[in-house]
C-alpha positions in Angstrom: 92.4 103.8 120.1 90.5 102.3 123.0 88.2 104.8 124.5 88.9 107.3 121.8 85.6 108.8 120.6 86.9 112.2 119.5 88.0 113.7 116.2 91.7 114.2 115.4 93.3 117.2 117.1 93.0 120.3 114.9 96.5 121.5 116.0 98.3 118.5 114.5 100.7 119.0 111.5 98.8 117.5 108.6 99.4 116.2 105.1 96.7 115.2 102.6 95.9 111.6 102.0 94.7 110.0 98.8 91.2 111.1 99.4 92.3 114.7 99.9 91.9 114.7 103.7 94.7 116.0 105.9 96.6 113.5 108.1 98.7 114.2 111.2 101.0 111.9 113.1 98.3 110.9 115.6 95.7 110.3 112.9 98.1 108.1 111.0 98.7 106.0 114.1 95.0 105.6 114.8 94.3 104.7 111.2 97.0 102.1 111.2 95.5 100.5 114.4 92.0 100.5 112.7 93.5 98.9 109.5 95.3 96.2 111.5 92.2 95.2 113.4 90.0 95.4 110.4 92.4 93.1 108.5 92.3 90.6 111.3 88.5 90.6 111.2 88.3 90.4 107.4 90.7 87.5 107.5 89.0 85.5 110.2 85.3 86.4 109.7 85.2 87.5 106.1 84.6 91.0 104.7 80.8 90.6 104.2 80.4 89.3 107.7 82.3 92.1 109.4 80.5 95.3 110.3 81.9 98.7 111.4 80.3 98.1 114.8 82.4 94.9 115.2 85.5 96.7 114.2 84.7 99.4 116.7 84.0 96.9 119.5 87.3 95.1 118.8 89.1 98.4 119.2 87.3 99.3 122.3 85.7 102.4 120.8 82.4 103.5 119.3 81.2 103.2 115.8 80.8 107.0 115.3 84.4 107.4 116.3 85.5 105.2 113.4 83.7 107.6 111.0 86.2 110.3 111.9 88.8 108.2 110.1 87.0 106.2 107.4 83.7 106.5 105.6 83.0 102.8 105.9 84.5 99.4 105.6 84.8 99.7 101.8 87.2 102.5 102.3 89.1 100.5 104.9 89.5 97.6 102.5 90.5 99.9 99.7 93.2 101.4 101.9 94.5 97.9 102.8 94.8 96.9 99.2 96.5 100.2 98.3 98.9 99.5 101.1 99.8 96.1 99.7 100.5 97.6 96.3 102.7 100.3 97.9 104.6 97.7 99.9 105.3 95.7 96.7 106.5 98.8 94.9 108.8 99.8 97.7 110.1 96.2 97.9 110.9 96.3 94.1 112.7 99.6 94.6 114.8 98.2 97.5 115.7 95.1 95.5 116.7 97.2 92.4 119.3 98.9 94.5 121.1 95.5 95.2 124.2 95.1 93.0 125.9 91.9 92.1 125.2 88.6 90.3 121.9 86.8 89.9 122.3 85.1 93.4 122.7 88.4 95.2 119.8 90.1 93.3 117.4 87.1 93.8 118.3 87.0 97.5 117.6 90.8 97.7 114.3 90.4 96.0 113.1 87.6 98.3 114.1 89.5 101.4 112.5 92.7 100.2 109.2 90.9 99.2 109.0 88.8 102.4 109.6 91.5 104.9 106.3 93.5 104.6 104.3 90.3 104.5 106.0 89.0 107.6 105.5 92.4 109.3 101.7 92.3 108.7 100.6 88.8 107.7 96.9 89.4 108.3 96.9 92.3 105.9 98.9 90.3 103.4 96.2 87.6 103.3 94.2 90.0 101.1 96.7 89.3 98.3 94.9 86.0 97.7 91.4 87.4 98.3 88.8 87.7 95.5 88.0 91.2 97.0 91.2 92.5 95.4 89.8 91.7 91.9 86.7 93.7 92.8 88.6 96.7 94.1 91.4 96.8 91.6 89.2 98.3 88.9 92.1 100.3 87.3 94.4 97.3 87.4 97.1 99.0 89.5 97.5 96.1 91.9 97.5 93.5 89.0 100.2 95.6 87.3 102.4 95.6 90.5 101.9 91.9 90.9 103.0 91.3 87.3 106.1 93.5 87.9 107.0 91.4 90.9 106.7 88.2 88.9 108.7 89.6 86.0 111.4 90.8 88.3 111.8 87.4 90.0 111.5 85.3 86.8 113.9 87.7 85.0 116.6 87.3 87.6 116.2 83.5 87.5 116.5 83.5 83.7 119.6 85.6 83.9 121.1 83.2 86.4 120.3 80.2 84.2 122.1 81.9 81.3 125.2 82.8 83.4 125.5 79.4 84.9 124.8 80.6 88.5 121.5 78.7 88.5 120.7 75.3 87.2 118.8 75.0 84.0 115.1 75.4 84.9 111.9 77.0 83.7 112.1 80.5 85.1 108.3 80.8 85.4 107.9 77.6 87.4 110.7 78.7 89.7 109.3 82.2 90.1 105.8 81.0 90.9 107.2 78.5 93.4 109.3 81.2 95.2 106.5 83.7 95.2 104.1 81.1 96.6 106.6 80.4 99.4 106.7 84.1 100.2 103.0 84.7 100.0 102.2 81.7 102.2 103.9 83.5 105.1 100.6 85.3 105.6 98.9 82.1 106.7 101.4 80.5 109.0 103.8 83.2 110.3 103.1 84.8 113.7 105.3 87.8 114.5 104.7 87.4 118.2 106.1 83.8 118.4 108.1 83.2 115.2 111.7 84.3 114.3 112.3 88.0 113.7 111.2 89.4 110.3 114.9 89.9 109.4 115.9 86.4 110.3 112.9 84.9 108.5 113.5 87.0 105.3 117.1 85.8 105.2 116.1 82.2 105.7 113.6 82.4 102.9 116.2 83.9 100.6 118.5 81.0 101.3 115.7 78.5 100.6 114.9 80.3 97.3 118.6 80.2 96.3 118.8 76.5 97.2 115.8 75.9 94.8 117.7 77.2 91.8 121.4 77.3 92.6 123.6 75.2 90.3 125.5 72.6 92.1 129.1 71.7 91.4 127.9 68.5 89.6 125.7 70.6 87.4 128.6 72.8 86.3 131.3 70.2 86.0 129.9 66.8 85.4 132.3 63.9 86.1 132.9 61.3 83.6 130.9 60.2 80.5 127.7 59.4 82.5 127.7 62.8 84.2 128.3 64.6 80.8 125.3 62.6 79.3 123.1 63.5 82.2 124.0 67.2 81.9 123.3 67.1 78.2 119.9 65.5 78.8 119.0 68.3 81.3 120.1 70.9 78.8 118.1 69.2 76.0 115.0 69.1 78.2 115.4 72.8 79.0 115.9 73.6 75.3 112.8 71.6 74.3 110.6 73.4 76.7 112.0 76.8 75.6 111.5 76.0 71.9 108.2 74.0 72.0 106.3 76.2 74.3 105.4 76.5 78.0 104.2 73.0 78.4 101.0 74.2 80.1 102.6 76.5 82.6 100.4 79.5 83.2 101.8 82.8 82.2 101.6 85.9 84.4 
């Protein structure tokens, strides 16, 4: 967008956006550049401390040029949050298409959820921002976040029942796996790290290692092994019957 101080070309093919404006291919590219730069500034400087002028300066353009695309930084932030919700929905749809046992489906979920965060980590930092709570007035993002949690914990519970996964609290495991995925936004650098595909696959393996039932879990050797397995199962049963033991629900 550097040096661009003009409105979008009127001859572009256009489709309406959520605000009812028409968007052509060039406009969509410019908007994506603005959103990326704004996300970087919001993440490093904070939303309140970032002005439209600073976003324009970082992009090498003028502030009036930005208003051809967004009414202000509130709209920019709203679009970023909407994008996060849309990415999560698409990830759930891709994961739902994976067939197989609990291992295959959990691996598919982790890969699908990790990929958009790794592709745009600075945007994804907004997931943990208090700004989301202010913008999510209709609860759409909270609903998507809950769907993600239920999808992950549900597959883990199924794996525990089938014996593919070791006996564990599905909620604890799900929060741990989602925390690992979300933390990508703070440490992963697409320019210097592994590819998004390689990283997503590695995280899926780590998630499976966290819950996969080992051979000793499935077929304990000797009396001591059998007693240890019974104790694990009794501990799991006690947690299931007596309550969540203080674990926060989604």
